[in-house]
N, C-alpha and C positions, 0 to 999 in steps of 0.2 A: 504494500500499499504506499502511496506517495501523497505527501501533504503539500498543498499549494497555499502560500500566504505572502504577505508583503512586509518589507522591512520598513523602519520608520522613514527612510529617505524616499519611499514610494516604489522601489524596485520590487517586482514580483519574482518569487523564488520558489523552489520546490526542494523538498528533503524526503528521504526515505523515513517511514514511520519508525520510531524507536531512537532516532538520532536526537541526542540531548541539546547540542549547541551548533549554531550555524553562523558563518561569518559572511556578511554582504561585501560586495565590492567597495562600498563606501567606507568599510573599516569597522562597522559595528558588529560586535558579537552579541548574540541574544539566545535565549532558551526558546527552542521550538515550541514546547508545550504552552508557553505563555502567549504565543501569537494567536490571532483570530484566524482560524482555518478557512479559507475562501472556497476550497474544493478538495476532493479526494479522488485519486485514480489508482487502478490496479497496475497499470502499465507505464513504464517510464517515458515512452514516446508520447502518450496522452499527456503526461505531466509537462513535458517540454512544450507541447502544442498549447496547452491552457496558459503557460507562463508567456508564451508569446502573444497570445491573444489579449492577456491582461496588460502587458506592456504597450501593445499597439492601441488598445483602449484608452490607456492613460496619456500616452505621449504622442499618439498620432500613428500614421502608417509608416513605422520604421521598416526598413528592410533587413531581415536577418539573413545571413549567409552561412553556409556550412563549408567545411573543408573540402568536400567533394565538388562544390560548385566553383571553387576558385581556380 
């Protein structure tokens, strides 16, 4: 199970259930269980897709690229 949540800076993130702490790219370290869970998924690919959707919803139509597309 993967949990999707936001950092205080607004960035959407995901973590595997059971992980205690997570560090955002902004530098903040927080306890996952203290975050408001926005969604749960069974598959990591679904978690990644949901994070992309939340990021685009908040910040606009950002283009995400993967290493295989470069």
